[in-house]
Structures are given as C-alpha cells and as structure tokens.
N, C-alpha and C positions, 0 to 999 in steps of 0.2 A: 490099530495101535494108537497109543496116546503120543502125540507129537507136540513138542514145544518149538515154535518158529521164533527164532531170535534174529532181530535186525534193528535197524534204526527207524525212528519216526519219519525221517526224510526219505527212506527207501521206497520208491514207487512200486517195486516188485513184490514187497511183502504181502499186500492184500491179494495179489494174483497167486502167490504161492499158497497162502492160507486157503483160498477158495479152491484151488486145484486139488489140494490134499484132502479137503473135506468132501469134494465131489466123488472121490473114490472110496469114501467111507471111514477115513481116519478121524479120530477125535483130536482136533487141533486147537491148541491154546493160542488165542490172538490177543497180545498185550494191548492192542488198540481198542479192543472190544471184549474184555474178559468176561462180561456177564450182562444180563438184561439191564439196560439203562446205564451201564458202566462203560465209559469211553476211555478207559485207561488213565494212568497217572500222568499229570502234567505239573511241573514245578510252578507254573503260573497260577494254579489253583491256590497255592500257598501265598504267593506274592507276585503280582504282575511285573515287578522289577527284579525278578530273581537273577537275571543275568548280571546285575550290578553287585551281587553279594560278595562280601569278603570271604576268605577261607573260613574264618571263625563263624560267621553267620551261616554259611553253607553247612558246616559241621553241626551247628545247633539245629538247623531245619531238618536234618536227617531224622530227628526225633519227633517231628511234627506228626500228628495222627494220620494225616493224609499220606505222608511219605511212608509211614509204617504200614498202612493198609495196602498201598501200591506195592511195596516190597513183598509183603506177605503173600499177596495174590500171585505175583510173578514167581516167587520162590516156591510156593506150594505146587504150582503147575510144573515148574522145572524139576522138582523132586519126584513128582508122580509120573513124569514122562518116560516113555520107553526109548524115544529117539529125540535128539535135538538137531534141528536143521537150522543152521546159521546162514543167513542170506546177505551177501555183500552188496553194497557197501554198508558197513556198520561202524559203531563207535565203541567207546570204552565199556559201556554196560554189557553189550553183546560179547565183547572179548572176555569179560569176566564170566558171563553165563556159559560160554563155550568152554572156557578153561575149567570151570567147576564141573561141567558135564563130563569132560575128558577124565578128570580126576575121580569122579564118581563112577567111572566105568559105564557110562551111558553110551549107547550107540550114537555116534556123532557124524553129521554130514555137513560139509561146507559147500555151499553153492557159490562158486566164484563169479564175480561180476567183472572184475578186471584182472589184468595180468601182473599187478604189482606184487612181486615176490615177498613172501613172509615165511621164513624157515619153520617157525613153530606150528604152522598148520599141519605139519607132519603128525601131530598128536591126534588129529581127526581120523576116524575110521575110514571115511570116504571123502574124496574131493571131487566134486562134480562141476561140469561146465554148462549144464543145461537143466531145466526143470524136468525134462523127460528122463534124464539120467537119474535124478533124485527119485522120481517115481519108480523107475526100474529097481533101484536098490531097495526102496521101501517094500516093493512087492516081494523081493527075495527075502528080506528080513521077516516079513509077515508070514511067508510060507514056512520059513525056518521056525518061527515061533509056534505056529500051528502044529508042525511036526513034533516039536518038543513037548507040547501040551497033551498030545494024544498018545 
C-alpha cells in the first residue's frame, strides 16, 4: 500500500515508523527524504532568518518556488496515498494533512505518543498506541484491499 507518514521534523519516531513500514513492503512517503538527493523542504532554504518573518512576509514567501515545490511534493504524495499514518507529536502542518485525509475519506491512523486528549481525533479511522498496532491494522487493510481487487 501507499502510505503517507505525517509528523513533525522534531519527532524522533518518524524515521523509525517510515523504516518499519518499508521493511514490510509498503511504499512509504518520507517528507524528510522525498526523493534522490531531496532532503525535504526547509524554510531556511528560502531565508536563514525565517523565524523572524512578519505575517506579511510569511504570506509572500508561500509563493517562493521552493515552498511551491515542497508543497506540491507533499500534496501529490498525500493525494496518492491509500493510508495516512500521523505520528504524534506533530504540529499544525500534520494536523492539516490529517484533517484533509479524513475529509478525502482516506484510511487514517493516528499513532498516539502522549495521552493529551484531543476530541477531534475521533475523525481518524484508527487510534493506535504502538507501532505494532499500526502494523496489525495495515496488514488487515492490505488483506481487505487484496480481497476487493480479486
């Protein structure tokens, strides 16, 4: 299956999840390494002082060609995914990606990192508390997909 792993750059578990899902044969999009020689989008590529931007400058920089390329890469992968796995903790971009996936009727899996309650996670199809549980659900979804295709 094609899987979009959504998380934060600061999340140390994201590479572990990507590697574990690839190890069992899934096609996994890794926003940190979306292609050969591409190490993902960083605001600092546009401006090393990006954290000092005003809201007006931030809005303008959304049109920068590097921001456009990064967005298109992530969005294309999100649109083509069969399943979105969101790995906590994450920030605003992942919340938007997960919300989009729920609205697009993608299969959605939330891997909880902490117990901080959020009511709207009820939109997700599955809420998991371990990577092993994520893998079990993906195996069931994969079996169901194979059954429907034959």
